[in-house]
N, CA, C and O of each residue as an XYZ file, in Angstrom:
724
protein
N     122.291    206.904    257.211
C     121.374    206.686    258.398
C     120.452    205.840    257.910
O     120.484    204.844    258.631
N     119.757    205.730    257.179
C     118.452    204.796    256.696
C     118.977    203.421    256.474
O     118.330    202.419    256.779
N     120.413    203.385    255.824
C     120.860    202.040    255.366
C     121.321    201.400    256.916
O     121.291    200.197    257.176
N     121.678    202.293    257.710
C     122.265    201.568    258.860
C     120.947    200.995    259.635
O     120.974    199.863    260.119
N     119.906    201.746    259.722
C     118.576    201.300    260.473
C     118.217    200.177    259.591
O     117.665    199.280    260.229
N     118.363    199.899    258.178
C     117.745    198.740    257.547
C     118.585    197.633    258.038
O     118.088    196.584    258.448
N     119.772    197.842    258.001
C     120.839    196.847    258.399
C     120.592    196.216    259.860
O     120.706    195.003    260.036
N     120.296    196.984    260.760
C     119.944    196.531    261.952
C     118.874    195.871    262.248
O     118.852    194.890    262.991
N     117.750    196.451    261.589
C     116.494    195.543    261.436
C     116.849    194.085    260.557
O     116.154    193.091    260.764
N     117.698    194.056    259.815
C     118.095    192.686    258.909
C     118.531    191.941    259.974
O     117.991    190.859    260.208
N     119.474    192.379    260.692
C     120.513    191.576    261.316
C     119.407    191.337    262.746
O     119.701    190.299    263.339
N     118.471    191.938    263.246
C     117.542    191.695    264.038
C     116.846    190.417    263.709
O     116.754    189.475    264.496
N     116.362    190.440    262.501
C     115.578    189.246    261.749
C     116.527    187.998    261.469
O     116.108    186.849    261.332
N     117.757    188.353    261.408
C     118.948    187.043    261.271
C     118.936    186.500    262.591
O     118.809    185.283    262.726
N     119.062    187.307    263.659
C     119.172    187.079    265.051
C     117.795    186.019    265.411
O     117.875    184.877    265.864
N     116.566    186.762    265.065
C     115.574    185.789    265.318
C     115.447    184.427    264.701
O     114.924    183.471    265.272
N     115.986    184.404    263.436
C     116.112    183.042    262.784
C     116.876    182.129    263.388
O     116.477    180.969    263.496
N     118.129    182.544    263.883
C     119.081    181.778    264.546
C     118.558    181.319    265.813
O     118.795    180.154    266.136
N     117.831    182.118    266.635
C     117.168    181.644    267.805
C     116.125    180.657    267.593
O     116.001    179.665    268.311
N     115.427    180.910    266.674
C     114.263    179.825    266.345
C     114.941    178.591    265.979
O     114.554    177.548    266.506
N     115.982    178.569    265.078
C     116.717    177.009    264.752
C     117.349    176.480    265.915
O     117.393    175.298    266.258
N     117.872    177.557    266.535
C     118.867    176.995    267.824
C     117.852    176.099    269.002
O     118.281    175.106    269.591
N     116.696    176.561    269.169
C     115.837    176.071    270.019
C     115.015    174.853    269.348
O     114.423    174.035    270.052
N     115.018    174.798    268.107
C     114.336    173.661    267.546
C     114.748    172.075    267.877
O     115.806    171.507    267.607
N     113.568    171.551    268.549
C     113.836    170.062    268.796
C     114.390    169.846    270.299
O     114.336    168.772    270.898
N     114.955    171.100    270.827
C     115.641    170.803    272.123
C     114.848    171.453    273.156
O     114.716    172.657    272.938
N     114.266    171.022    274.238
C     113.561    171.616    275.219
C     114.482    172.295    276.108
O     113.980    173.274    276.661
N     115.741    172.038    276.413
C     116.694    172.640    277.265
C     117.301    173.769    276.642
O     117.872    174.596    277.354
N     117.249    173.920    275.338
C     117.996    174.997    274.465
C     117.539    176.574    274.958
O     116.411    176.943    275.287
N     118.774    177.358    274.896
C     118.268    178.596    275.343
C     118.237    179.640    274.276
O     117.817    180.773    274.514
N     118.655    179.290    273.155
C     118.544    180.080    271.955
C     119.859    180.928    271.541
O     119.919    181.710    270.592
N     121.006    180.581    272.538
C     122.008    181.425    272.397
C     122.989    180.628    271.563
O     123.827    181.292    270.953
N     123.021    179.248    271.432
C     124.097    178.276    270.943
C     123.161    177.343    270.048
O     122.086    176.841    270.376
N     123.893    177.231    268.740
C     123.185    176.012    267.737
C     124.039    174.923    267.535
O     125.220    175.021    267.199
N     123.392    173.821    267.756
C     124.388    172.439    267.494
C     124.259    172.117    265.946
O     123.372    172.636    265.269
N     125.099    171.318    265.474
C     125.458    171.045    264.201
C     124.192    170.619    263.327
O     124.030    170.884    262.136
N     123.307    169.889    264.178
C     122.229    169.355    263.482
C     121.221    170.466    263.070
O     120.702    170.475    261.954
N     120.975    171.380    264.001
C     120.047    172.633    263.691
C     120.864    173.587    262.627
O     120.282    174.269    261.783
N     122.202    173.544    262.774
C     122.980    174.472    261.741
C     122.370    174.110    260.258
O     121.940    174.904    259.421
N     122.480    172.295    260.156
C     122.391    171.831    258.805
C     120.917    171.794    258.353
O     120.559    171.535    257.204
N     119.923    172.147    259.618
C     118.531    172.161    259.199
C     118.328    173.604    258.584
O     117.636    173.816    257.588
N     118.973    174.512    259.253
C     118.847    176.017    259.072
C     119.358    176.121    257.387
O     118.636    176.622    256.524
N     120.514    175.643    257.154
C     120.915    175.777    255.707
C     120.148    174.928    254.775
O     120.249    175.143    253.567
N     119.320    173.895    255.261
C     118.659    173.203    254.399
C     117.041    173.880    254.050
O     116.506    174.014    252.950
N     116.569    174.199    255.274
C     115.493    175.007    255.126
C     115.189    176.182    254.587
O     114.111    176.551    254.120
N     116.523    176.929    254.705
C     116.637    178.422    253.969
C     117.338    178.391    252.773
O     117.905    179.405    252.366
N     117.372    177.009    251.970
C     117.871    176.812    250.763
C     119.347    177.468    250.666
O     119.629    178.237    249.747
N     120.123    177.167    251.520
C     121.624    177.645    251.659
C     122.209    176.524    250.875
O     123.080    176.666    250.016
N     121.673    175.415    251.229
C     122.222    174.163    250.646
C     121.603    174.152    249.234
O     120.373    174.089    249.254
N     122.138    174.195    248.081
C     121.469    174.319    246.907
C     121.849    172.733    246.040
O     121.353    172.417    244.958
N     122.588    172.107    246.635
C     122.785    170.729    245.941
C     123.998    170.767    244.835
O     124.631    169.784    244.450
N     124.183    172.185    244.396
C     125.444    172.285    243.262
C     126.569    172.857    243.976
O     127.557    172.188    244.278
N     126.411    174.273    244.291
C     127.560    175.279    245.009
C     127.677    174.576    246.384
O     128.705    173.958    246.660
N     126.764    174.652    247.146
C     126.859    174.135    248.480
C     125.916    172.906    248.758
O     124.741    172.807    248.406
N     126.721    171.921    249.515
C     126.185    170.710    249.620
C     126.069    170.501    251.325
O     126.560    171.374    252.040
N     125.511    169.505    251.840
C     125.458    169.278    253.239
C     126.893    169.152    253.677
O     127.285    169.629    254.743
N     127.686    168.488    252.818
C     129.158    168.249    253.550
C     129.964    169.643    253.644
O     130.776    169.855    254.544
N     129.693    170.476    252.734
C     130.204    171.789    252.855
C     129.638    172.540    254.398
O     130.383    173.129    255.182
N     128.416    172.377    254.544
C     128.002    173.085    255.651
C     128.479    172.441    256.657
O     128.656    173.124    257.666
N     128.806    171.098    256.729
C     129.397    170.424    258.243
C     130.725    170.877    258.254
O     131.216    171.102    259.360
N     131.492    171.078    257.122
C     132.804    171.511    257.318
C     133.038    172.759    257.789
O     133.993    172.947    258.542
N     132.245    173.732    257.433
C     132.129    175.077    257.966
C     131.818    175.215    259.340
O     132.359    176.048    260.068
N     130.865    174.326    259.740
C     130.248    174.340    261.054
C     131.507    173.771    261.883
O     131.723    174.250    262.996
N     132.253    172.869    261.423
C     133.444    172.372    262.350
C     134.818    173.508    262.450
O     135.633    173.620    263.366
N     134.728    174.249    261.199
C     135.887    175.222    261.197
C     135.514    176.286    262.062
O     136.462    176.787    262.667
N     134.315    176.801    262.301
C     134.034    178.156    262.994
C     133.705    177.683    264.336
O     133.637    178.619    265.133
N     133.480    176.546    264.838
C     133.350    176.364    266.150
C     134.725    176.234    266.830
O     135.810    176.244    266.249
N     134.469    176.086    268.403
C     135.747    175.982    269.324
C     136.227    174.655    269.095
O     135.419    173.793    268.752
N     137.442    174.378    269.239
C     137.873    173.078    269.297
C     137.240    171.859    270.283
O     137.281    170.657    270.022
N     136.794    172.327    271.185
C     136.226    171.120    272.183
C     134.941    171.400    272.344
O     134.294    170.656    273.081
N     134.228    172.617    271.646
C     132.837    172.900    271.841
C     131.911    172.179    270.465
O     132.298    171.831    269.350
N     130.871    172.150    270.955
C     129.921    171.183    270.135
C     128.957    171.920    269.564
O     128.217    171.400    268.729
N     128.820    173.273    269.938
C     127.783    174.226    269.389
C     128.585    175.422    268.774
O     129.794    175.617    268.903
N     127.643    176.222    268.046
C     128.155    177.676    267.799
C     127.584    178.657    268.454
O     126.503    178.356    268.962
N     128.034    179.975    268.645
C     127.326    180.959    269.323
C     126.877    181.795    267.838
O     127.258    181.384    266.742
N     126.129    182.855    267.982
C     125.682    183.725    266.969
C     126.844    184.430    266.333
O     126.695    184.733    265.150
N     127.934    184.730    266.894
C     129.057    185.335    266.276
C     129.749    184.421    265.372
O     130.080    184.732    264.228
N     130.018    182.969    266.064
C     130.286    182.170    265.145
C     129.710    181.654    263.953
O     130.289    181.189    262.972
N     128.283    181.821    264.203
C     127.186    181.677    263.006
C     127.383    182.749    261.892
O     127.310    182.508    260.687
N     127.640    183.958    262.446
C     127.791    184.968    261.507
C     129.203    184.516    260.523
O     129.176    184.616    259.296
N     130.227    184.087    261.172
C     131.615    183.712    260.602
C     131.256    182.507    259.492
O     131.784    182.401    258.385
N     130.329    181.710    260.003
C     129.970    180.397    259.270
C     129.165    180.968    257.623
O     129.231    180.423    256.522
N     128.477    182.181    258.012
C     127.795    182.618    257.089
C     128.692    183.251    255.984
O     128.540    183.076    254.774
N     129.649    184.013    256.581
C     130.752    184.641    255.798
C     131.573    183.640    254.941
O     131.989    183.985    253.835
N     131.795    182.473    255.417
C     132.376    181.355    254.873
C     131.677    180.954    253.674
O     132.271    180.976    252.596
N     130.390    180.567    253.767
C     129.472    179.804    252.979
C     128.938    180.897    251.800
O     128.483    180.436    250.753
N     129.001    182.204    251.983
C     128.254    183.358    251.137
C     129.001    183.124    249.866
O     128.324    182.694    248.932
N     130.170    183.311    249.677
C     130.909    183.436    248.325
C     130.898    181.928    247.524
O     131.118    181.757    246.325
N     130.621    181.031    248.399
C     130.461    179.720    247.824
C     128.948    179.530    247.111
O     128.749    178.978    246.029
N     128.075    180.043    247.868
C     126.487    179.923    247.347
C     126.384    180.863    246.427
O     125.749    180.468    245.449
N     126.822    182.132    246.342
C     126.521    182.986    245.625
C     127.753    183.424    244.587
O     128.180    184.577    244.645
N     128.276    182.530    243.698
C     129.459    182.987    242.922
C     129.087    183.900    241.949
O     128.027    184.017    241.334
N     130.463    184.737    241.887
C     130.120    185.787    240.668
C     129.591    187.241    241.475
O     129.349    188.303    240.901
N     129.504    187.033    242.669
C     128.904    188.437    243.402
C     130.156    188.718    244.569
O     130.798    187.770    245.021
N     130.354    189.803    244.892
C     131.569    190.152    245.840
C     130.962    189.604    247.034
O     129.790    189.274    247.214
N     132.199    189.551    248.016
C     131.795    189.038    249.484
C     130.693    189.661    250.128
O     129.883    189.024    250.801
N     130.639    190.861    249.944
C     129.585    191.685    250.750
C     128.128    191.416    249.991
O     127.078    191.419    250.633
N     128.168    191.225    248.818
C     126.876    191.042    248.068
C     126.586    189.643    248.306
O     125.406    189.460    248.607
N     127.194    188.758    248.270
C     126.997    187.396    248.695
C     126.338    187.148    249.943
O     125.299    186.513    250.123
N     127.323    187.927    251.079
C     126.736    187.809    252.352
C     125.253    188.263    252.734
O     124.536    187.709    253.568
N     124.917    189.440    251.920
C     123.555    190.120    251.904
C     122.654    189.150    251.337
O     121.502    189.092    251.766
N     123.062    188.354    250.390
C     122.037    187.500    249.635
C     121.778    186.545    250.319
O     120.659    186.041    250.221
N     122.703    186.035    251.184
C     122.670    184.924    252.188
C     121.731    185.250    253.275
O     120.854    184.485    253.676
N     121.955    186.374    253.707
C     121.241    186.925    254.815
C     119.700    187.102    254.456
O     118.834    187.061    255.330
N     119.457    187.273    253.289
C     118.084    187.554    252.858
C     117.455    186.089    252.698
O     116.248    185.976    252.913
N     118.167    185.010    252.349
C     117.659    183.843    252.494
C     117.171    183.409    253.952
O     116.096    182.819    254.058
N     117.867    183.665    254.959
C     117.531    183.101    256.266
C     116.660    184.229    257.110
O     115.948    183.781    258.009
N     116.664    185.437    256.921
C     115.924    186.433    257.722
C     114.510    185.948    257.680
O     113.980    185.607    256.623
N     113.834    185.916    258.969
C     112.562    185.759    259.198
C     112.012    184.535    259.079
O     110.789    184.395    259.100
N     113.017    183.315    258.916
C     112.476    181.988    258.556
C     112.456    181.416    259.954
O     112.982    181.886    260.962
N     111.765    180.338    259.824
C     111.711    179.384    261.055
C     111.832    177.791    260.639
O     111.631    177.444    259.475
N     112.139    176.945    261.569
C     112.227    175.674    261.090
C     110.977    174.910    260.536
O     109.958    174.867    261.225
N     111.017    174.447    259.594
C     110.036    173.624    258.581
C     109.547    172.610    259.266
O     110.447    172.101    259.935
N     108.337    171.983    259.433
C     107.992    170.602    259.974
C     107.569    169.812    258.976
O     106.428    169.358    258.900
N     108.704    169.571    257.971
C     108.241    168.838    256.781
C     108.713    167.454    257.292
O     109.783    167.369    257.895
N     107.976    166.419    257.075
C     108.419    165.003    257.300
C     107.989    164.699    258.706
O     108.154    163.578    259.186
N     107.509    165.560    259.284
C     106.976    165.128    260.790
C     105.845    164.221    260.699
O     104.994    164.318    259.815
N     105.836    163.382    261.570
C     104.936    162.308    261.551
C     103.521    162.670    261.777
O     103.215    163.212    262.839
N     102.570    162.403    260.812
C     101.104    162.918    260.957
C     100.357    161.630    260.930
O     100.758    160.600    260.388
N      99.317    161.774    261.518
C      97.992    160.643    261.617
C      98.022    159.944    260.124
O      97.934    160.639    259.111
N      98.108    159.012    260.091
C      97.852    158.249    258.676
C      96.483    158.160    258.382
O      95.811    157.797    259.348
N      95.882    158.371    257.383
C      94.356    158.459    256.984
C      94.276    157.647    255.843
O      93.723    158.128    254.853
N      94.720    156.517    255.795
C      94.932    155.669    254.536
C      93.680    154.968    254.491
O      92.878    155.232    255.387
N      93.276    153.909    253.394
C      91.993    153.259    253.190
C      92.015    152.386    254.310
O      91.078    152.312    255.105
N      93.181    151.648    254.402
C      93.112    150.400    255.456
C      92.901    151.170    256.998
O      92.582    150.385    257.891
N      93.023    152.407    257.343
C      92.711    152.773    258.776
C      91.339    153.129    258.888
O      90.707    152.926    259.925
N      90.718    153.787    257.607
C      89.248    153.885    257.300
C      88.484    152.805    257.508
O      87.543    152.757    258.301
N      88.905    151.839    256.739
C      88.098    150.444    256.875
C      88.311    149.725    258.216
O      87.426    148.962    258.604
N      89.317    149.894    258.885
C      89.382    149.287    260.099
C      88.785    149.955    261.251
O      88.679    149.304    262.290
N      88.366    151.210    261.210
C      87.743    152.053    262.215
C      86.414    152.203    261.893
O      85.673    152.801    262.672
N      85.912    151.645    260.626
C      84.432    151.981    260.362
C      83.636    150.826    261.008
O      83.621    149.665    260.600
N      82.887    151.385    262.226
C      82.204    150.385    263.282
C      80.939    149.928    262.461
O      80.297    149.114    263.126
N      80.333    150.202    261.149
C      79.254    149.927    260.620
C      79.754    148.450    259.946
O      78.886    147.663    259.569
N      80.896    148.179    259.840
C      81.422    146.862    259.136
C      81.763    146.045    260.237
O      82.145    144.931    259.878
N      81.752    146.220    261.411
C      81.899    145.352    262.619
C      81.013    144.136    262.493
O      79.922    144.252    261.934
N      81.442    142.899    263.013
C      80.432    141.818    263.184
C      80.759    141.304    264.380
O      81.734    141.652    265.045
N      79.840    140.348    264.721
C      79.918    139.431    265.965
C      79.816    140.377    267.115
O      79.207    141.447    267.087
N      80.499    139.859    268.174
C      80.439    140.339    269.598
C      81.002    141.926    269.445
O      80.615    142.674    270.343
N      81.777    142.462    268.521
C      82.325    143.642    268.371
C      81.229    144.763    267.978
O      81.314    145.947    268.302
N      80.260    144.224    267.276
C      79.057    144.789    266.594
C      78.446    145.537    267.762
O      78.250    146.751    267.699
N      78.083    144.659    269.052
C      77.362    144.832    270.189
C      77.818    146.217    270.736
O      76.996    147.037    271.144
N      79.036    146.424    270.729
C      79.810    147.276    271.452
C      79.586    148.914    270.884
O      80.190    149.893    271.324
N      78.746    148.917    269.997
C      78.701    150.388    269.321
C      77.152    150.728    268.977
O      76.414    149.767    268.758
N      76.702    151.827    268.926
C      75.318    152.073    268.536
C      75.104    152.169    266.987
O      76.020    151.890    266.213
N      74.096    152.497    266.636
C      73.981    152.863    264.997
C      74.869    153.977    264.534
O      75.292    154.039    263.379
N      75.141    154.854    265.465
C      75.970    156.192    265.101
C      77.504    155.773    264.918
O      78.239    156.260    264.059
N      77.836    154.911    265.745
C      79.212    154.504    265.680
C      79.726    154.675    266.702
O      80.903    154.350    266.860
N      78.847    155.345    267.884
C      79.543    155.876    269.198
C      79.585    154.617    269.958
O      78.635    153.864    269.748
N      80.506    154.212    270.822
C      80.657    153.204    271.697
C      79.794    153.393    272.786
O      79.619    154.503    273.288
N      79.107    152.113    273.279
C      78.071    152.053    274.078
C      78.960    152.069    275.763
O      78.301    152.075    276.802
N      79.961    152.071    275.768
C      80.747    151.876    277.139
C      80.603    150.548    277.886
O      80.886    149.516    277.279
N      80.224    150.498    279.037
C      80.048    149.293    279.800
C      79.135    148.279    279.289
O      79.380    147.074    279.237
N      77.996    148.893    278.891
C      76.767    148.033    278.437
C      77.231    147.583    277.168
O      76.678    146.527    276.861
N      78.093    148.020    276.265
C      78.571    147.059    275.194
C      79.446    146.064    275.374
O      79.595    145.160    274.551
N      80.108    146.161    276.499
C      81.041    145.273    277.071
C      80.591    144.196    277.851
O      81.244    143.153    277.795
N      79.559    144.256    278.598
C      79.210    143.231    279.646
C      77.814    142.811    279.493
O      76.856    143.569    279.341
N      77.783    141.324    279.556
C      76.437    140.818    279.465
C      75.521    141.330    280.761
O      75.801    140.873    281.869
N      74.504    142.211    280.631
C      73.748    142.651    281.514
C      72.580    141.609    281.997
O      71.642    141.334    281.249
N      72.692    141.152    283.072
C      71.506    140.228    283.465
C      70.108    140.714    283.796
O      69.969    141.452    284.771
N      69.071    140.363    283.068
C      67.822    141.127    283.442
C      67.053    139.659    284.230
O      66.888    138.549    283.725
N      66.755    140.041    285.341
C      65.960    138.832    286.050
C      64.519    139.039    285.887
O      63.838    139.581    286.757
N      64.086    138.640    284.857
C      62.729    138.680    284.298
C      62.407    137.166    284.351
O      61.204    136.925    284.254
N      63.174    136.156    284.477
C      62.455    134.616    284.270
C      62.652    134.401    282.951
O      62.169    133.277    282.817
N      63.063    134.756    281.831
C      62.971    134.544    280.543
C      64.471    134.377    279.999
O      65.385    135.092    280.412
N      64.619    133.532    279.190
C      65.961    133.353    278.614
C      66.205    134.453    277.907
O      65.267    135.111    277.457
N      67.578    134.832    277.696
C      67.991    135.805    276.835
C      67.406    135.612    275.487
O      67.073    134.537    274.989
N      67.308    137.038    274.850
C      66.739    137.206    273.323
C      65.534    136.518    273.125
O      65.329    136.244    271.943
N      64.555    136.104    274.027
C      63.137    135.425    274.019
C      62.297    136.493    273.396
O      62.111    137.611    273.876
N      61.835    136.054    272.335
C      60.675    136.953    271.629
C      59.443    137.219    272.252
O      58.983    138.359    272.181
N      58.856    136.347    272.841
C      57.718    136.577    273.473
C      57.607    136.826    274.868
O      56.646    136.449    275.539
N      58.766    137.575    275.393
C      58.886    137.902    276.767
C      57.865    138.762    277.157
O      57.547    139.733    276.471
N      57.180    138.399    278.499
C      56.245    139.472    278.854
C      54.826    139.088    278.571
O      53.899    139.739    279.053
N      54.608    137.925    277.711
C      53.313    137.544    277.315
C      52.728    136.302    278.096
O      51.649    135.818    277.755
N      53.421    135.825    279.094
C      52.830    134.764    279.816
C      51.529    135.151    280.489
O      50.485    134.527    280.295
N      51.633    136.243    281.316
C      50.507    136.852    282.086
C      49.128    136.800    281.274
O      48.009    136.468    281.666
N      49.508    137.179    280.183
C      48.241    137.731    279.036
C      47.810    136.264    278.582
O      46.603    136.124    278.386
N      48.580    135.215    278.399
C      47.802    133.910    277.969
C      47.155    133.160    279.115
O      46.172    132.479    278.822
N      47.627    133.186    280.599
C      46.905    132.779    281.476
C      45.642    133.359    281.931
O      44.743    132.689    282.438
N      45.596    134.643    281.733
C      44.512    135.323    282.054
C      43.480    135.094    280.904
O      42.289    135.055    281.214
N      43.822    134.949    279.694
C      42.878    134.374    278.578
C      42.017    133.234    278.843
O      40.837    133.225    278.492
N      42.629    132.185    279.510
C      41.966    131.072    279.850
C      40.813    130.894    280.830
O      40.326    129.779    281.014
């Protein structure tokens, strides 16, 4: 009784792993069928492919063998058949049942790994190019001391109708000079 319960729990975890890999990378996938690419990803991520006994070619051959002639995907039942095909090859020296159990343990509860997914590059060149304190010329005017953009005031020449030319140092001192005389 206990063995059967443990087996059904293991099968549940295997089905969960199958569904997670089946929908990976496909927004329209239902999780009931798995394509060849995701089958290969499952085998690679769960270390079914070891490079010696089982290679990616073996995985592709088994996928083609278990799927229907015109089909491009495998169901969960076909997935189980594929595991039965691969198990003795992956775990040589074990009986078929032991090999299948070992293979199930590799896959149970796993999810697709996002290794090699594009991440934001944070190299020296990017840091150097985005450091506003190193900007010169007109670009320097667009940011304050903290490096935050000034918005519209940093992009446009704002006209001050004071009667003085821009950047005149003694602006506003004319009245004081005339009153002094």
